[in-house]
Each structure stands twice: as C-alpha cells, then as structure tokens.
ZAVEX-835564 format. One record per residue: residue in three letters; residue number from 1; z, x, y of N, C-alpha, C in turn. Coordinates in steps of 0.001 Angstrom, whole numbers, plus 500000, padded with zeros to 6 digits. Example, Ala and Ser with C-alpha at 12.3 -4.5 7.8 and 13.67 -1.06 7.14 Angstrom:
+------+------+--------+--------+--------+--------+--------+--------+--------+--------+--------+
! resn ! resi !    n.w !    n.u !    n.v !   ca.w !   ca.u !   ca.v !    c.w !    c.u !    c.v !
+------+------+--------+--------+--------+--------+--------+--------+--------+--------+--------+
!  Ala !    1 ! 507800 ! 513190 ! 494310 ! 507800 ! 512300 ! 495500 ! 507800 ! 513200 ! 496700 !
!  Ser !    2 ! 507080 ! 512850 ! 497750 ! 507140 ! 513670 ! 498940 ! 507870 ! 512900 ! 500030 !
+------+------+--------+--------+--------+--------+--------+--------+--------+--------+--------+
This chain:
+------+------+--------+--------+--------+--------+--------+--------+--------+--------+--------+
! resn ! resi !    n.w !    n.u !    n.v !   ca.w !   ca.u !   ca.v !    c.w !    c.u !    c.v !
+------+------+--------+--------+--------+--------+--------+--------+--------+--------+--------+
!  Unk !    1 ! 864041 ! 526658 ! 721675 ! 864522 ! 525422 ! 721089 ! 865614 ! 525753 ! 720089 !
!  Unk !    2 ! 866495 ! 524797 ! 719849 ! 867613 ! 525009 ! 718945 ! 867123 ! 525061 ! 717503 !
!  Unk !    3 ! 867580 ! 526101 ! 716798 ! 867266 ! 526210 ! 715374 ! 868479 ! 526721 ! 714629 !
!  Unk !    4 ! 868653 ! 526206 ! 713419 ! 869673 ! 526679 ! 712491 ! 868964 ! 526995 ! 711189 !
!  Unk !    5 ! 869109 ! 528217 ! 710723 ! 868427 ! 528630 ! 709502 ! 869464 ! 529137 ! 708512 !
!  Unk !    6 ! 869616 ! 528401 ! 707410 ! 870564 ! 528793 ! 706368 ! 869890 ! 529725 ! 705366 !
!  Unk !    7 ! 870694 ! 530590 ! 704790 ! 870219 ! 531469 ! 703722 ! 871413 ! 531864 ! 702856 !
!  Unk !    8 ! 871104 ! 532475 ! 701718 ! 872161 ! 532984 ! 700854 ! 872452 ! 532155 ! 699621 !
!  Unk !    9 ! 871796 ! 531020 ! 699502 ! 872011 ! 530197 ! 698320 ! 871372 ! 530819 ! 697093 !
!  Unk !   10 ! 871642 ! 530214 ! 695946 ! 871061 ! 530702 ! 694711 ! 871802 ! 530183 ! 693501 !
!  Unk !   11 ! 871507 ! 530795 ! 692370 ! 872146 ! 530439 ! 691103 ! 873259 ! 531441 ! 690819 !
!  Unk !   12 ! 874436 ! 530936 ! 690514 ! 875583 ! 531803 ! 690226 ! 876383 ! 531197 ! 689079 !
!  Unk !   13 ! 877017 ! 532053 ! 688298 ! 877841 ! 531572 ! 687188 ! 879186 ! 531061 ! 687705 !
!  Unk !   14 ! 879803 ! 530169 ! 686971 ! 881153 ! 529710 ! 687358 ! 882087 ! 530898 ! 687524 !
!  Unk !   15 ! 882889 ! 530848 ! 688579 ! 883781 ! 531945 ! 688898 ! 883171 ! 532977 ! 689822 !
!  Unk !   16 ! 881885 ! 532868 ! 690055 ! 881200 ! 533830 ! 690914 ! 881352 ! 533519 ! 692394 !
!  Unk !   17 ! 880668 ! 534329 ! 693208 ! 880757 ! 534212 ! 694665 ! 879379 ! 534211 ! 695290 !
!  Unk !   18 ! 879284 ! 533564 ! 696429 ! 878095 ! 533606 ! 697263 ! 878537 ! 533596 ! 698719 !
!  Unk !   19 ! 877722 ! 534176 ! 699580 ! 877963 ! 534058 ! 701010 ! 876741 ! 533431 ! 701656 !
!  Unk !   20 ! 876955 ! 532282 ! 702261 ! 875891 ! 531603 ! 702992 ! 875914 ! 532043 ! 704446 !
!  Unk !   21 ! 874731 ! 532138 ! 705027 ! 874589 ! 532473 ! 706443 ! 873856 ! 531355 ! 707159 !
!  Unk !   22 ! 874248 ! 531132 ! 708399 ! 873572 ! 530168 ! 709267 ! 873237 ! 530898 ! 710553 !
!  Unk !   23 ! 871976 ! 531280 ! 710680 ! 871524 ! 531991 ! 711868 ! 871108 ! 530989 ! 712934 !
!  Unk !   24 ! 871768 ! 531071 ! 714079 ! 871486 ! 530138 ! 715165 ! 870579 ! 530784 ! 716204 !
!  Unk !   25 ! 869720 ! 529980 ! 716795 ! 868880 ! 530444 ! 717896 ! 868688 ! 529299 ! 718880 !
!  Unk !   26 ! 868414 ! 529658 ! 720127 ! 868215 ! 528642 ! 721148 ! 869503 ! 528173 ! 721803 !
!  Unk !   27 ! 870628 ! 528684 ! 721343 ! 871922 ! 528356 ! 721945 ! 872937 ! 529397 ! 721479 !
!  Unk !   28 ! 874112 ! 529397 ! 722112 ! 875177 ! 530328 ! 721759 ! 876159 ! 529619 ! 720845 !
!  Unk !   29 ! 876179 ! 529996 ! 719574 ! 876967 ! 529250 ! 718589 ! 878462 ! 529294 ! 718864 !
!  Unk !   30 ! 878929 ! 530340 ! 719559 ! 880360 ! 530458 ! 719827 ! 880849 ! 529408 ! 720829 !
!  Unk !   31 ! 879943 ! 528675 ! 721436 ! 880306 ! 527653 ! 722419 ! 880346 ! 526248 ! 721823 !
!  Unk !   32 ! 880132 ! 526157 ! 720514 ! 880068 ! 524853 ! 719857 ! 880865 ! 524860 ! 718554 !
!  Unk !   33 ! 881367 ! 523681 ! 718158 ! 881943 ! 523595 ! 716814 ! 880816 ! 523712 ! 715795 !
!  Unk !   34 ! 881027 ! 524534 ! 714787 ! 880020 ! 524753 ! 713759 ! 880612 ! 524373 ! 712404 !
!  Unk !   35 ! 879788 ! 523736 ! 711593 ! 880279 ! 523208 ! 710322 ! 879303 ! 523499 ! 709197 !
!  Unk !   36 ! 879858 ! 523486 ! 707999 ! 879061 ! 523485 ! 706771 ! 879307 ! 522160 ! 706059 !
!  Unk !   37 ! 878224 ! 521536 ! 705647 ! 878269 ! 520319 ! 704842 ! 877528 ! 520603 ! 703530 !
!  Unk !   38 ! 877734 ! 519718 ! 702566 ! 876955 ! 519827 ! 701337 ! 876629 ! 518434 ! 700808 !
!  Unk !   39 ! 875553 ! 518382 ! 700053 ! 875134 ! 517121 ! 699456 ! 874665 ! 517381 ! 698032 !
!  Unk !   40 ! 875383 ! 516798 ! 697086 ! 875024 ! 516899 ! 695684 ! 874108 ! 515728 ! 695331 !
!  Unk !   41 ! 873315 ! 515862 ! 694289 ! 872405 ! 514783 ! 693888 ! 873160 ! 513474 ! 693664 !
!  Unk !   42 ! 872673 ! 512410 ! 694282 ! 873281 ! 511101 ! 694111 ! 874572 ! 510883 ! 694873 !
!  Unk !   43 ! 874946 ! 511860 ! 695691 ! 876191 ! 511731 ! 696450 ! 875929 ! 511809 ! 697941 !
!  Unk !   44 ! 876896 ! 511358 ! 698727 ! 876776 ! 511433 ! 700173 ! 877052 ! 512857 ! 700650 !
!  Unk !   45 ! 876498 ! 513168 ! 701797 ! 876763 ! 514472 ! 702402 ! 878233 ! 514515 ! 702819 !
!  Unk !   46 ! 878892 ! 515638 ! 702533 ! 880303 ! 515756 ! 702849 ! 880586 ! 517034 ! 703634 !
!  Unk !   47 ! 881608 ! 516959 ! 704481 ! 882035 ! 518115 ! 705252 ! 882775 ! 519088 ! 704347 !
!  Unk !   48 ! 882389 ! 520338 ! 704401 ! 883027 ! 521382 ! 703602 ! 883981 ! 522203 ! 704458 !
!  Unk !   49 ! 883509 ! 522669 ! 705607 ! 884323 ! 523534 ! 706453 ! 883814 ! 523450 ! 707885 !
!  Unk !   50 ! 884743 ! 523683 ! 708828 ! 884400 ! 523641 ! 710246 ! 885177 ! 524738 ! 710958 !
!  Unk !   51 ! 884540 ! 525326 ! 711953 ! 885215 ! 526275 ! 712828 ! 885071 ! 525782 ! 714251 !
!  Unk !   52 ! 886207 ! 525705 ! 714938 ! 886238 ! 525155 ! 716297 ! 886044 ! 526277 ! 717298 !
!  Unk !   53 ! 885173 ! 526035 ! 718288 ! 884772 ! 527088 ! 719206 ! 885863 ! 527467 ! 720190 !
!  Unk !   54 ! 886780 ! 526556 ! 720507 ! 887766 ! 526831 ! 721559 ! 888827 ! 527831 ! 721126 !
!  Unk !   55 ! 889206 ! 527777 ! 719837 ! 890271 ! 528672 ! 719387 ! 890013 ! 529259 ! 718002 !
!  Unk !   56 ! 888811 ! 529064 ! 717484 ! 888441 ! 529560 ! 716151 ! 889320 ! 528993 ! 715041 !
!  Unk !   57 ! 889940 ! 527857 ! 715303 ! 890682 ! 527223 ! 714221 ! 889696 ! 526674 ! 713202 !
!  Unk !   58 ! 890160 ! 526525 ! 711973 ! 889273 ! 526113 ! 710892 ! 889822 ! 524900 ! 710146 !
!  Unk !   59 ! 888904 ! 524190 ! 709531 ! 889250 ! 523048 ! 708681 ! 888481 ! 523193 ! 707379 !
!  Unk !   60 ! 889128 ! 522816 ! 706276 ! 888470 ! 522859 ! 704976 ! 888723 ! 521567 ! 704221 !
!  Unk !   61 ! 887725 ! 521137 ! 703488 ! 887923 ! 520029 ! 702570 ! 888909 ! 520464 ! 701484 !
!  Unk !   62 ! 889683 ! 519535 ! 700998 ! 890678 ! 519871 ! 699978 ! 890035 ! 520519 ! 698760 !
!  Unk !   63 ! 888831 ! 520105 ! 698440 ! 888169 ! 520582 ! 697232 ! 887789 ! 522064 ! 697296 !
!  Unk !   64 ! 887753 ! 522634 ! 698506 ! 887344 ! 524036 ! 698639 ! 888436 ! 524907 ! 699241 !
!  Unk !   65 ! 889547 ! 524301 ! 699628 ! 890625 ! 525047 ! 700279 ! 891112 ! 526166 ! 699365 !
!  Unk !   66 ! 891253 ! 527366 ! 699927 ! 891698 ! 528508 ! 699157 ! 890578 ! 529263 ! 698466 !
!  Unk !   67 ! 889384 ! 528673 ! 698421 ! 888239 ! 529319 ! 697770 ! 887135 ! 529668 ! 698752 !
!  Unk !   68 ! 886945 ! 528854 ! 699770 ! 885882 ! 529060 ! 700752 ! 886479 ! 529507 ! 702082 !
!  Unk !   69 ! 885709 ! 530318 ! 702813 ! 886130 ! 530766 ! 704131 ! 884950 ! 530687 ! 705093 !
!  Unk !   70 ! 885156 ! 529998 ! 706206 ! 884137 ! 529937 ! 707253 ! 884483 ! 530966 ! 708320 !
!  Unk !   71 ! 883464 ! 531623 ! 708837 ! 883686 ! 532629 ! 709872 ! 882436 ! 532713 ! 710731 !
!  Unk !   72 ! 882539 ! 533458 ! 711835 ! 881388 ! 533619 ! 712713 ! 881304 ! 535067 ! 713180 !
!  Unk !   73 ! 880076 ! 535506 ! 713433 ! 879805 ! 536797 ! 714054 ! 879063 ! 536490 ! 715349 !
!  Unk !   74 ! 879787 ! 536544 ! 716447 ! 879188 ! 536148 ! 717725 ! 878054 ! 537090 ! 718142 !
!  Unk !   75 ! 878181 ! 538343 ! 717797 ! 877139 ! 539302 ! 718169 ! 875816 ! 538974 ! 717481 !
!  Unk !   76 ! 875910 ! 538407 ! 716279 ! 874701 ! 538037 ! 715529 ! 874366 ! 536563 ! 715680 !
!  Unk !   77 ! 875199 ! 535825 ! 716417 ! 874995 ! 534386 ! 716592 ! 874849 ! 533684 ! 715235 !
!  Unk !   78 ! 875717 ! 534054 ! 714329 ! 875617 ! 533593 ! 712945 ! 876978 ! 533101 ! 712450 !
!  Unk !   79 ! 876931 ! 532037 ! 711671 ! 878125 ! 531491 ! 711028 ! 877978 ! 531675 ! 709523 !
!  Unk !   80 ! 879085 ! 532012 ! 708877 ! 879057 ! 532297 ! 707445 ! 879956 ! 531324 ! 706685 !
!  Unk !   81 ! 879630 ! 531196 ! 705398 ! 880527 ! 530494 ! 704482 ! 880654 ! 531367 ! 703237 !
!  Unk !   82 ! 881803 ! 532009 ! 703109 ! 882091 ! 532808 ! 701924 ! 882651 ! 531880 ! 700859 !
!  Unk !   83 ! 882000 ! 531843 ! 699716 ! 882407 ! 530943 ! 698641 ! 882793 ! 531761 ! 697415 !
!  Unk !   84 ! 884050 ! 531670 ! 697032 ! 884575 ! 532377 ! 695875 ! 885015 ! 531393 ! 694803 !
!  Unk !   85 ! 885205 ! 531902 ! 693596 ! 885665 ! 531077 ! 692470 ! 884855 ! 529797 ! 692360 !
!  Unk !   86 ! 883549 ! 529946 ! 692393 ! 882678 ! 528781 ! 692403 ! 882769 ! 528001 ! 691101 !
!  Unk !   87 ! 882644 ! 526681 ! 691242 ! 882730 ! 525761 ! 690112 ! 881413 ! 524976 ! 690000 !
!  Unk !   88 ! 881109 ! 524455 ! 688843 ! 879886 ! 523654 ! 688701 ! 879833 ! 522495 ! 689698 !
!  Unk !   89 ! 880968 ! 521943 ! 690044 ! 880991 ! 520828 ! 691003 ! 880698 ! 521255 ! 692441 !
!  Unk !   90 ! 880571 ! 522549 ! 692673 ! 880149 ! 523039 ! 693989 ! 878632 ! 523019 ! 694135 !
!  Unk !   91 ! 877935 ! 522710 ! 693066 ! 876475 ! 522649 ! 693108 ! 876015 ! 521583 ! 694095 !
!  Unk !   92 ! 875189 ! 521987 ! 695052 ! 874729 ! 521085 ! 696102 ! 873770 ! 521831 ! 697014 !
!  Unk !   93 ! 873137 ! 521080 ! 697897 ! 872428 ! 521692 ! 699013 ! 873439 ! 521809 ! 700153 !
!  Unk !   94 ! 873543 ! 523005 ! 700701 ! 874502 ! 523271 ! 701768 ! 873763 ! 523320 ! 703102 !
!  Unk !   95 ! 874317 ! 522611 ! 704073 ! 873716 ! 522499 ! 705392 ! 874651 ! 523019 ! 706469 !
!  Unk !   96 ! 874069 ! 523639 ! 707456 ! 874789 ! 524079 ! 708646 ! 874565 ! 523022 ! 709731 !
!  Unk !   97 ! 875611 ! 522745 ! 710496 ! 875522 ! 521739 ! 711561 ! 876167 ! 522272 ! 712825 !
!  Unk !   98 ! 875480 ! 522039 ! 713958 ! 876067 ! 522311 ! 715257 ! 876575 ! 521010 ! 715825 !
!  Unk !   99 ! 877814 ! 520982 ! 716249 ! 878375 ! 519787 ! 716863 ! 878125 ! 519779 ! 718356 !
!  Unk !  100 ! 878804 ! 518868 ! 719042 ! 878622 ! 518716 ! 720473 ! 877978 ! 517375 ! 720782 !
!  Unk !  101 ! 877534 ! 517209 ! 722035 ! 876933 ! 515936 ! 722448 ! 875680 ! 515618 ! 721648 !
!  Unk !  102 ! 874949 ! 516645 ! 721293 ! 873759 ! 516486 ! 720465 ! 873949 ! 517360 ! 719231 !
!  Unk !  103 ! 873833 ! 516771 ! 718065 ! 874019 ! 517568 ! 716852 ! 872681 ! 518076 ! 716348 !
!  Unk !  104 ! 872768 ! 519234 ! 715689 ! 871590 ! 519820 ! 715050 ! 871956 ! 520225 ! 713631 !
!  Unk !  105 ! 870944 ! 520144 ! 712756 ! 871134 ! 520490 ! 711348 ! 870105 ! 521529 ! 710929 !
!  Unk !  106 ! 870506 ! 522365 ! 710007 ! 869557 ! 523267 ! 709391 ! 868832 ! 522562 ! 708259 !
!  Unk !  107 ! 867956 ! 523305 ! 707584 ! 867133 ! 522714 ! 706538 ! 867839 ! 522703 ! 705182 !
!  Unk !  108 ! 868912 ! 523438 ! 705073 ! 869697 ! 523471 ! 703843 ! 869326 ! 524619 ! 702927 !
!  Unk !  109 ! 870290 ! 525012 ! 702111 ! 870066 ! 526038 ! 701095 ! 870732 ! 525582 ! 699802 !
!  Unk !  110 ! 870021 ! 525739 ! 698697 ! 870510 ! 525234 ! 697409 ! 871495 ! 526216 ! 696786 !
!  Unk !  111 ! 872621 ! 525690 ! 696357 ! 873606 ! 526455 ! 695583 ! 873760 ! 525773 ! 694226 !
!  Unk !  112 ! 873530 ! 526538 ! 693180 ! 873662 ! 526022 ! 691825 ! 874661 ! 526883 ! 691067 !
!  Unk !  113 ! 875701 ! 526249 ! 690565 ! 876738 ! 526953 ! 689799 ! 876626 ! 526492 ! 688354 !
!  Unk !  114 ! 876172 ! 527398 ! 687508 ! 875913 ! 527034 ! 686120 ! 875915 ! 528282 ! 685250 !
!  Unk !  115 ! 876350 ! 528105 ! 684013 ! 876296 ! 529213 ! 683063 ! 875010 ! 529148 ! 682250 !
+------+------+--------+--------+--------+--------+--------+--------+--------+--------+--------+
C-alpha cells in the first residue's frame, strides 16, 4: 500500500538548517510529482516546493525561494527538502504529498524555528 513517511523535523534556531526526508513505499516516487506543503497554526496548508517527475523541474513558493531546495534520490525512493536560513515564520508542520490521479499525504513532521 502507498505510504509516505516524513522525518527530519525538530527545533532549530533562526538561521539554522534542517533536511526533511519523505520516504515513499508502495509506489515509485520518480513516476509522480512530489511536493512539500506546510501548515502553521491557524493558517491554511500551503505549497512550499514541488518536483516534477517528467523533467525534474522544480517550483518554490516565493517565501522560500533561494533558501529551500527539493530533491529526490530515486535509489532510495525518497524526496528531500533542504531548508537553510530558517526563519521563525517557517515554523509549521511539513507534509509530503504525492500527486497524480490519486493523491497521498504523509503524517507530517514538526519544524519549529525559535531562539
């Protein structure tokens, strides 16, 4: 069955870095568009980054452009989100999503940016 398991979240100081991982199982992630979303308390879930399976092109929200990088390791069937220069406003639960005709979501991982 399809599963997405996020990991790598935690508490980090402003200016720090984290790398989130999304381990996929039950399907080949390189055949689907894969995305990272986040949801802060009291706010709607928003798209952070996406990688397109056909040509590995990427999209980033303006708020993270230049600081975050989405990538994939096909051998590990895993998608990553490298987050640098983190800001307090990046605090949220981060979710991995598989696109396609049927979407799937992971359970989320908490990222807290605070001094």
